[in-house]
Every structure is written in C-alpha cells, then in structure tokens.
N, C-alpha and C positions, 0 to 999 in steps of 0.2 A: 178438433181438424189432427190428426197424424201427419208427420213428414214422411214425404213422399221418398220413394216410390211407391205406386198402387201395389199392393202386396197381393197376390191369388194363392190360396192354399188351396193346391190340387188334390180334391178328393177320387176325381177320378173312377175306378171300379172297385176303389178299394173297399167298398161297403160289401162284396160278395153277394151283390141280389139279395141285403139284408136292408129293409126300410129303417129296422129298428139302429143299426148301425150307421147308416147314413144321417141320421137325424142327431145321433152323437158324435159325428165328423162334423157337422154342422156347430155345436156348443166346443169342441174343440180348436177348431178353426177361430170363432171368436175370440174366444178364452185367450188366443195365442195373439191375438192384435191384427190379425190379417184382414184386407180391405174386403176381401171377396173369398168363396168358396166356391169351386167349380166342378161339376161333377161331367158325366159322359151320357148323353142322349144316340140309342141307337135301338134298331131291331135286327137281329143278329142276320137275318136270311135277308136283308136288303142292304146290308153293310157288306158282308164276306161271301164268297162264292163256294159251295160245300166242298171244292177240292183245294181251298187255298191251304198252303202250308202255315205252320207257326214259324216266329220268327227263334231264332237260338235262343233269346233271353225267354221265350215264353215255354218253350221245351224244358230248359235246365227249371222253372219254377215251378210248371205244373206237370211236366210229363210229355210224353209223346200218346198217348192212350187216345186222345180226344182231338177232334181236328179244332182247326182254330175257329172256325162257325159253332161247335158245339160248346168250345171253353166260354165265346163269348155270351151264347145268350144264356147262358145261366147266370150273367150279370148284367141282365136286363133289370131297367126299372120300370113301374107301368105311369101312365099318365097321372092317376091318384096318387103316387109316392112324389112322383116331380112336384103336384102342387103341395105337398104336408113339408117337402123339402124347402120350396118357397115362403113357405107360411112360417118354418122355423127359422129361416132366415131371416124375415122382416122382424121378428119378433127379437133376437138375438143382435140387430142392428147390423147386420155383415149383408152384403150384396150379394144374390143368388145367381149362378153363372153356370151353364151347360155347355157342353162342346156335341153339337149334333154330328150327325156320321152320314145321315142319308136324308131325302129328301121331305119323307114323313116326319122325323126327328126335327126338321128346322121348322115345318109349320106347327110342331107342339109348340114349340119352346117359342116361335113368335107370336102366333094367331092365339094359339089356346093359352100359354102361361103371359104373353106382354112382354116378352122379354125384347131387348132393345140393342143389347149387344151381343154380338154373336163370337166365338173363338172360333176361327179355322185352323184344324189340327195340322201338322205337318203332311202328314199322309195326303190332304186333300188340296195341297196347291197346286198341285196338276190338274185336278177336276175342275175343268173349267164349266160343265154345264151346272155342278154344283155351287160354284163361285158366283156364277152369273146369279143365281137364283136367291145365295145368301145377299149379294150386294144389292138387289129388288127389294128385300126384306128387314132388311137392317138399319139399325141407326148408325150403329159404330160396329168394326169391326176388329178384331184383333187377331194376326197374322202370323204363327208360328210358321217357322221355314226350317225345320231341320231337315236336312237331304238333300237341301236346296242348290242351285245355282244361283248366281247374282239374275242369269236372264231369266229362269224360270220364276225369282221372285218376282221381275218387273211384268214380267208376262200377266203373273195372279191379280197384281194391281192394274194392269190393263182392263183387265175382264172387269174387276168391280167397278172402277171409273165409268166402263162402258154401261154398268148396270146402274151407277149413283146417276145416269145422265138421265133424268127424267124424259125428254125429249126424243130420246132413243127407243125404239122398239128391237123386235126381235133378237140374236146374236151377234155379236163381231167374229167377223171373218179372220184369217188367218194373218192376212196385212196387218189389219189393225191391232192385233193380240200382238204379234211383231214388234211393232213400229216403238222408236221411244217415248218416254212420258213429256207429253208438252204441255203446254201451261193451262190448258184445260183440264188434264189430267191432273196434274198437280192442285188444281183450286179446288177439284172436287174431291179428291182426298183428304186433303187439309183437314184435319178437327173430325176426320170420322175413322181414320185407319191408324193402327199402332204396330208396330214389325218386329217380332221377338226373335233372335238368333235363338237357336236350338240344336242339339245336337242330340239325333234320333236313336238312344243306346240308354240301356237301362243296367248299371250305372253309368252314364259316360265318361271316359277316361277325363280328369282334368285337361290332360295335355290336349285332348281333342274342341275342350270348351269355343275356342277361335273367336274370343271376344272382339278383337279386333275386325272381325265382320259386322258385327253390329254397327260399330264404327261407319265400316263402309257401305254399309245399307243408310244409315242417318245421313250421309255426304251423297250418296248417289239419288236418293227419293226425298229426301228432306222433309220425313217422316218423324214421328215421338217411334223412339226403338225401345223395347227391352229384352229380357232374357230368359227363356224356360228353363228351368235350371235341371239337368238330369245327373249331375255330379253328385259325389259323397261331399257332404259337409257345405259351408257359407265363402269358404274362398272363393267360389268362382264368382258366387253374386255379389260378394262385396265388391270385386275387382270389376264388375258390371257396372253397377252403380256409379263407381267411381269415372269409369269410363261414358256416363251420363245415361243409363237405363231408366226408362222413367216406369218400368214395369217390370216383376218379379214374380214368376211361378215356381211353384215347388210343390211334387209331389206327398201327400201325407199318410199316413195310415193309423189307426187306434193300436197295432201290434205287428211289427214288421215280421213276426213269426206265423202269421196267418197264409191257407192255401192262398194261391192266385197268382196273378201275373206280374201285379206291380210293386206288393209290397216290400220286399227284399229290399227295392231301392229308393223305398220313402222314409219319413222321417217319423220317430212315433212323436207322441203329443208334447214330453217337454223340450224336444229337441226340434221341433216346430217353432215354439214360444222363443228357445232362443235364436232360432236361424231370423225370426221377423225383427228380434232386436237387431241382432246386426246390422242388417239391411237398413233398419232406420239408425242407428249409429252410423252407419259410412255415409248416408247423403247427409246427417248433420254433421259429420266432421268437415264435409265438403267447404261447407262457410260459402262465402261470397268472393266476387274477385279483387275485393278492395283488401289492398294489404295495409293494414291499422292496428293499432292495439285493440285486441278483445275486450270487453268489458272485466273480465277477471283477472287480467293480467297488468291493466291500467295501475293498479295500487300498486303495483312491484316495482314499477319504474325508479322512483327516488329510493328503492332498497337495490337494486340489482346495478344500475348508473352510477357511474361517478362524478366529480366535479372537480375543480383547481382547486388545491389546495397548497400551503406553504411546507414542504419535505423538512423545514428545521425552522429555526427562531430566524424572523427577518427584520432586518430594521429600517427604518422609516429613512428612504433616500437610497437603498441599497436597488441595485439592477437584478431584475427577474431574469431568472435561467433555469436550464437543465438541474444547474447545483444548489437550487431552493425552492424550485417548483414540481409539483408532479400531481398526479389523480389518483384519488381515491372514492371511495362510496361513504356518505349516500350521496344522491344527485339531487341536492339541494343549493348548490352555488352555481359557479359560473362552469357553462357547458365545456364539454373537456375539446370540443372543437374553437374554443377559444384559447387553447394555449400558445396556437402559433400567435396568435396577438399582442399576448400576455410579454411574448420574449421580446428581453431589451427594453422594457417601458422600466417605469421607477418604482418602487413600495411606497405608497403615501402615507402609510405610517406603519407602525412596529406590528408585526404578526407572530403567534407562536405557534410550532409545532402541529400541522393538522389545520391551521384555520384556514377557513375559506378565503380564497382571494378575490 
C-alpha cells in the first residue's frame, strides 16, 4: 500500500495517436509509482465545433495551420486501443482511467470497458447535460475545477447529486441547480466525489495555483479535495499535500520535444518518478497530530538533554545553590526542572565535579 495521496499520471493525448506510445506510457507511469494512469477519450467532431479556435498554448505548441478540431482528431484512440491500454494497466498493477469529452466516449468507458471512476475535465464543469449522464453512469466522480467560480462548482455538484438520486427522473431545473447543497446532497455526494483545484493554463504560473481555493472547497462542500497540477516542478503539489490534498494529477510525456499541444508542459519519465516520490515524501512528512518523540529520535533523548550535576566538589551538608549546581549532558540523572526544588536543600553526601545530584 502506497502512502497517500492518490497519484494520477496524466498521459492525456501525449501518445500523439500512437497505441505503442500509449502502451509505453502505461509502463512509465507504473515504473514511477503512480496509482493510476489516465488518458483522454473523445471523438473530435462530437467534442469540438469546426469553427472552434485553438487556445494560445495550443497555437504556440502546434501552430495555427490546423483548426482545434483537426488537431484533436489526430489524437483519437480507437475502442480497441482503449482495451489494450486497460489490459496493460492490469498487467502492470496500475489503475486505468480516461476522461470522456462526449456522450459516446462516456458510454464506451463505462459500458464498454467497465470503468467505474469518471474524471470530469475542467471544461465540462458547466456542461450540465453531460454531468447528468456522468452522474447516472459513474460510481465515483473526480471533478476538476479549472476556470471555475465556487458557485459553478456548487452547481455542478447539485447536478451530480440529482443524478445520484435514483428516485429522481428527468433533469434538474434552474432553481434546483441554483440552490445551496442540502443535507441530502451532501449525503449523496459523500464517498463518491473528489474535487480538484486546477489552473487551466499550460504551464500554469505557480503564483496562480491558488491552493487555498482547494481548502475553501473542502470547507464549503465537505468533500475530499485534490490538485490537478499544471505548474512546472513539484513545489505546488507538495504544498497541496500539506494543505490536505487526497489526490494529485500531473501530465507526463515520453519526450517533451515531441510535437503536440501538451508535451511542453509535461514531465519526462525520470521527472515523473521524482515527482511521485516528492508527493509521497510530503505526505509522509505530515505524520500525525500527536506531538511526541518519534521512534528514531527517542534514543537521542539522554544524549541531547541534561541532568542536574555538581558544578564543583560539594561537601556533605553543604547548601545547594547556583554556586555549586548546574545542568549538563547526559540526561541520566535528575531532570533540570528539579533544579528549583534542589535550591536551598542540603547535600546528603559528598559530590565530585559533574556528579549527578
């Protein structure tokens, strides 16, 4: 059992449409010690309108010669490829995950591949019809919240809660979605939804990670929280763990120089392994809320602490005071807190310099 948080190695579309490269990415994620490797499942024409522009980071990475739809179409994986990836994950002992971006892809993942956990990407948080379908099909939901306000996250959770309620049919109305989470919502969401703080930029400036928003969402919704990390390095992820993140997600690639929209902001294999180790170490460093000596330091207590000793030779019957008492290592005699009780008492016998009193 690995120390938390749950780490998702985000392969995304960094396979560039190659099944062999995608399979190799499963191996890299498993070797790095991640708990899951996640891909992205979509049909470009169902996901993106022909006239949709590219994001700035996509233009910088892939140029402006293609439309966003054309760029994404080259990154699709077939249903057969998904089955191969799932099988490789089973062989390597790592969980297979993929993010659906359209209804057909959701059906493939849940009904075709038996996937029970669905990651909702930040761009779909306001896609109420899609959220309703996710909630009706998925056992567990990971909700990424890049670009969102707190009210938008709450509205998405209301839709998921509505979908989780098997007694309800149809779709939620505006008033339902706009209302605060009630006790019923919280009960339905508990144990089924994790909310991730995210900054939707590639790479994201670390100054815009806004990790305290993760804490705010945990306090507002009472749900487990985590961090989908688009920053450079591991600093933000380590800080997120210290703030209570139960899940961390990070993009990786086999080679950052490959063509494609996400490679430049992704970790290479050795960096991914170091990143996972840093996240695990951060969680281990938190320890518990009990303030007590650790197992490794207990043996050093007598070496580092002090006892009350004679600062010079003391004759029997001599009054003890600052002129003949002090504290020195090791802590094998009377505790220095007893010093004050000894003041003004009479030495019961002779003591030499440094003798324990």
